[in-house]
C-alpha positions, -999 to 999 in steps of 0.1 A, spaced: 648 144 -84 670 145 -115 708 139 -112 735 145 -138 771 134 -134 760 106 -111 792 87 -115 773 54 -109 785 21 -122 769 -14 -123 786 -20 -89 766 8 -72 732 -4 -60 701 18 -59 702 13 -21 733 34 -21 713 63 -34 682 56 -14 688 35 17 653 38 30 636 28 -3 615 59 -6 621 63 -43 620 43 -75 654 48 -92 658 50 -129 694 52 -141 714 54 -172 750 48 -162 779 57 -184 792 24 -198 827 35 -208 851 60 -192 849 78 -159 821 99 -145 789 108 -164 756 91 -160 721 104 -154 695 93 -129 658 101 -120 644 93 -86 606 92 -84 588 92 -50 572 57 -44 535 59 -48 536 81 -79 530 64 -112 557 68 -138 567 53 -171 601 54 -186 600 69 -221 621 52 -247 644 79 -262 676 75 -282 705 98 -274 729 107 -301 760 128 -305 776 124 -271 745 130 -251 734 109 -221 696 110 -219 669 96 -196 632 105 -198 602 96 -175 565 106 -175 551 110 -140 513 110 -136 499 129 -106 464 142 -101 453 134 -136 482 154 -151 513 141 -168 547 156 -163 577 148 -184 611 148 -167 642 147 -188 677 143 -174 705 150 -200 742 153 -199 765 163 -227 797 141 -227 
């Protein structure tokens, strides 16, 4: 699941998003200002790797590779500020 405009801050725990712990949560919260932020939730049991990517020009960016059934899928959550 990909989420843009998450509005999450460091005070918001992953348990707020997933109280039953069914997902691995990867987040990139907006550090300054109000709103923004991107998030990817990957179902537990699936292998995933966070891909290091640099956002520029007012873009919030998060990228994960998910491996399932010997196939790799790249998920990118992006938000223009």
